[in-house]
N, C-alpha and C positions, 0 to 999 in steps of 0.2 A: 463431430458430435462429442458431447460430454457424458460420460457414463455416470449414472446416478449412484455414486459411491460416497459414503460418509466416513468420518473418522470414528464413528460409534453407531448408535442406534439410528441416528438421522432424524429428520423432521417427520412427524406423523402424517398419515393420510395422503402420501404421494404415491400415485399409481404408475408414474413413468419408470421405464427402465433405462432410457437414454434421453438426452435433451439435445436438440439439433444444433445449438449454438456452441460457443467456445468460451471458457471461463478462465481469465488470465489475471493474476495477482502481481502487483508491483510493490515490493517491500523495501524497506530501508529506514534509516534513522532520520531525525529531524534535520532539515537543511540540505539533504542529499539530492533534492531536485525531483522527487517523485511527481508532484503536481505538474511541473513543467513537462516532464516526459510523457505523462498521460495525455495532457493537452495536445502535444505534438503527434502522438500516436493516434489519437481520435481523428484529428484532421487528416492524417495520412491514410488511415483505413477507410474513412468515409469517402475520400477522393477516389478510392479504388473500388467503390461499390459496396462496401460492407456496412451493415447496420450496426451501430455501436452504442452500447449503454455504459454509463459510468456511475460508480458509487465509491464511498469511502467511509472511514470510521466516523462514528457519532453523526450520521446523516439520516437516521431512520425517523419516521414520523412518530413512533412510539417513544423513543428514548433519546433522540439526538439533542433536543433543546434542554432536556433535564440534565444530561451529562454536562453540557456547557455551564448551566446554572450552578450545578453542584461543584464543578471545578473552580468556579469563580470564588466560591467560599473557602477553598483551600482546606476543606475539613474532611475529605473522603478517606476512609481506611483503604488499605490495599485490596482486601477481598471485596469490599463494596464496589470499588472502581472496576475490578475485573468482572463482577456480576452485572454491573451497568453496561459494560461494553459487550458482554455476551448477549444481553437482552437486545441491544442495538443490532448486533449481527444477525441474531435469529429473525428479527423483524425484517431486516433488509433481504435476507435470503428468501423469506416467504413472499414479500411484497414486491421486490425488485429483481433480484438476481435470478431466481428460478423462472419466474414469468418471462424474463428477457431471453434466457437460454432456450426456453420452450418455444419462443417466437423465432429462433434461429439467429439471434444477435451475438455479436462478440461483446462480452462483458468484461470491462476493465475495472478493477477495484484498487483504489489507493489504500494499501494495507488491508490485512485480513486478520485471522486469529493469531498469526505468528507474532505480530507486533504486540498484541495483548499478552501473549505468553511471555515474551521477552521482558516487557515492562513489569509484569507481575512477579516474574522470578527474581529480578534484581531487587525487588522490594520484599522478598522472603516468602512469597506465596508458594505453597507446596506444588511442585511441578506436576505430580500425578493427579492431584485434585483438579488442577487447571486443565489438564488434558481431558480428563473425564467430563468436565463441564462442557467442553466443546465437541462432544460426541455427535451433536446435531449438524455440525458444519460439513458442507459439501466439499469433496476434494477437487481442487481446480485442475485444469488441463496443464497449466505451467505456472510456476512462480519465478519471477525475476527479481533478484536481490541486488539493488543498487548499493554497492559497497564503497564507502569512502572513509578514510582515516580521520581521526579527530583533528589533526592539523589542517585538513582541507575543509572540515565542517565549520570551524570557528569563524574564518572570514566570511563564509557564506551567510551564517546566522547573523553576524554583526552587520553585514551589509543589507540585511533584510529587515526583520522586525526586532532584532536583539535577542538577548537571552530570555527564554520563557521559564516561568516558575516550574512547571511540571517537567519540561524538557531539560531542566538543570537539576532535577532530582531534589529540589528544595523541600519537598513534602516529607523526605525521609533522611536526607543527609544533614549532618550537623554543621554549624558554622554559617556566618553571614556572607561568605565570599562566594558570590554567584559564579564568577569565572572558574574558580577552583572546583566548585561542585558540578558545573557543567562538564568540565574535562573528566572528572571522576565518574559521573553518571553515564556520559556517552561512552567511555572506555568499558564500563561494565556492560552496557547495553550492546555494544559491538561484540563483546565476547559471547553474550547470549545468542545474538543473531548468527554468529559463526557456527555455534553448536547446533542451533535450530536448522540452519542451512543444510548441514550434513544429515541431520535426522529426517528432514522432509525433502531432500534432494532439490534444492533450489538451483536455479541457473544464475551464477554470479556474473554481474556486469560491473566492470571498473568504472566507478563514478568519480574518481579523482580527476578524471579528464574533463574537457569542455562539454557543454550541453550538446553540441553538434556531434562529437565523437561518440558520446554515450548513446545518443539517439540512433545513430547509424547502426551500432551493434544491436540495440533493442529492436529496431524495425526488421532487421535481417532475421533475428531469432523468432520474433512474433509472426513474421510473414510465413515462416515454415509451419508454425503451429496452426494458423488459420487457413492455410492454402487449400485444404480439402473441403472447405465450405463453398468454394467456387470451382467451376469447370476449368478456368484458366488460372494457373498459379500466379502469385504476384511477385515471384522472384524477379529482381532486376539488378543490373550492375550497380555497385556502389559508386555514386558520383564523387568527383573530387570535392573535398570539403568546401573549397572556396566557391564552387558553382551554386551551392544551396545556401551559402552563408546568409545572404539577404533575406530570403524567404523564411528561414528558420528563425533569424533574429527578430523579424517582424512579429512572428507568432509569439516568441518569448516575451517581447515587450508588451504585447497585447494582454498577456496573461499574468504579468508580474504582480499587478495590484490584486487580482483575484487570488493568486497563490499566496500572497502575504496574509490576506484575510482568512483563507482556509487553514493555513498553517498555524495562525494565531488562535483559531477557534477549536483546535483538536488537542 
């Protein structure tokens, strides 16, 4: 069960004290493989009888499309962007996350308020103001931080959709050199994530490794988080990496195009 605890005053008009499901966040910078890991986790959990709901940044009915259109114009101020994302998150909490938790589902979210805080802070938004703004946010049962250094992120991003305007910090960094700005922005972002990870007690997963190795660590950790939702725990011996290689790679290939589209739109 998920206790109905918030980072501040919370959302209004909620009478629940606990929610029967589990709320799990997967965090990390661009190119670290969040979407791939969530897709693998969804398939794995569903194959073991868990009902799974999935959501992510800028996917709300209220604000999702508006965020994408505004970012296409490359004209958003730092505070306006943070407020846009807060609106998106509040809408998804009310319409998607809390109803799914109330129904006893495992909710996986691709990034949460922590990414918004990290992005806002590197752009100079006041940290105390940003935290007060997210007082409505529900505390998750666990946050898994996929951590990879910039040297590992660069080839992954180049092999996918290439450098993105926003993920390269081009909206606030000076100079036309996208590569240099990407390195500088991601370095700053990683420093923020490291600090936020300690503040909010993230569970850090080494994402410098392969998709398979990262997935095995994640599923072991998440298996422990959700095990009390079923009478029978889902703990199982970790298989040799080569035994699951084909099945994992098939799933990865199936979602590569979808992942690229999702990453480009956020």
